[in-house]
N, C-alpha and C positions, 0 to 999 in steps of 0.2 A: 157343466152341462147336466140338466136334469134327466131323470129316468124317462120321462115322457118324451123329451126331445130326442133322446137316443132311439127310442122305439119308433118315433115318427121318421127319423132318418133311415132306420132299418127297413121300415115298410116301403119307403120310396126306393131304396137300393134293391130290395127283393123284387119289387115290381119291375124295375129296370132290368135286373138280371133275368127274371122270368120272361120278359119281352125278348131279350137277346137270345135266350135258349129257344123260344118259340120261333123266332126268325130263322135261327140255324136249322131247326127241325123242318121248317117249311121249305127252305132251300134244299135240304137233304131229300125231302119228299119229292121235289121236282126232279132232282138229280137221279134218284132211284127209279122214278117213273121212266125217265129217258133211257137210262142204262139198262133197265130191266128188259126193255124191248130188244136191245142188242144182245145181251147175254143173261138170260133168265136164271141160269144156274149159279151165277156169281153172287155170293152173299157178302163178300168183302168189298164194299163200296165206300164206306165211311170210316174215319179213324176210330169210331166207337164200335166197330165190328170186330170183336175179339174172337168169337167163334160162332157156331150156329145158334147157341142159346143166348149169348150176350151180344146182341146185334141190333143196332138202330135200323139198319136196312131191312132186316127180316120183319120188323114191326111195321116199317113204312110200306113194305110190299103186301102186308095183310089187308084183308077186306075191311078191317076195323080202322084203317087210317083215314077213312072218309065217312061222313055221315051226310046223307042226302046230297052227294057229290060235292061236299065242302070238306076240305082237308082239316083234320083235327088240329094240326099245328096252326092253321089260320084262325081257328076258333080260339086257340091259346093266345095268339097275337091280339085278337080283339078283346079277350078277357083281361089280359094284363094292361092294355091301353085304357080300358074302361076303369079298372081299379086305380090306376095311376091318376087319371084325370079326376075321378071322384074323390080320391084322397087329397089331392091338391086343392080342389074346391072346398073340401071340408076344412083344410088348414086355413084357407082364406076367410071363410064365413063362420066357422065354428058352430055349425048347426048339427045338433045331435042326430037328426033324421038322416043327414048325409052319411054319418059314420055307421048308422044302423043299416042303410042301404049298401054301404061298402062291405060290411060284415056279411050281409045276406048274399051278395054276389060272390064274395070269397068262399062262403059256405057251398054255394052251387059249384064253383070251380073246384073246390077240394073234393066234393063228392064225385064229380064227373071225372077228375083226374085219377082218383083212387079206383073208381070203377074201371077206367082204362088200364091202369096198372094190374088190376085183377084179371082183366082179359089177357094181358100179356103173359101172365104167369099160368093161367088155367087153360086158355084156348089157343093162343098164338104159339105158346111154348118157346117164347123168346122174350128177353127183357131189353128194353132200350134204356141205357144209363142216363141219357139226357132227359128222357120222359120221367124217370124217377126223380131226377133233380127238380124238374118242373113241379111234380107232385109234392115233393117236400117243401118247396118254396110256397106253393099255394096253401099247404097246411100251416106253415109258419105265419104267412100273411093273415090267414083266418084267425089263428090264435092271438096274434098281436092286435088285430082289429077288434076282436071281442074284448080283450083286456082294456084297450083304449076306450071302447064304448062304455064299459062299466065304470072306468075311472072318471070319464067326463060326465056320465050320468050322475055319479055320486057327487061330483063337484057342482053340477047344475042344481041338484036338489038341495045341497048345502047352502047355496046362496039365494034361495027363493024366499 
């Protein structure tokens, strides 16, 4: 198997893993919202709630878990689905513009998730381990997407 094929498989796997993490975080968000009304002092709602500082629930309870009444985890679901579909369409049609768009969306996702992780550390004062996993996945998807873009661009110009 070539290096390019391995990278393509890794990108698909990371998009699927990111989608799974985002779905988990969305379900957790809904659970936290429901349970927070019953017992607002309880921070130990999810398995990733280790203490008050390492806590998915603390992050989910924060005002930053929604933007314009849309849950951030739902945005993650939409982002990973968009990336997955776009990458599969690229694999079918092999159009460099699709890979460029893929990398651009991944760049936006990486900046956005890194910003949210920064908020966790500096404002919320709690870190969500699964949010960090999603951030790392998005950064890896971005890096591999850029690598593929330049490899395919180089190959395209070579055969002109």
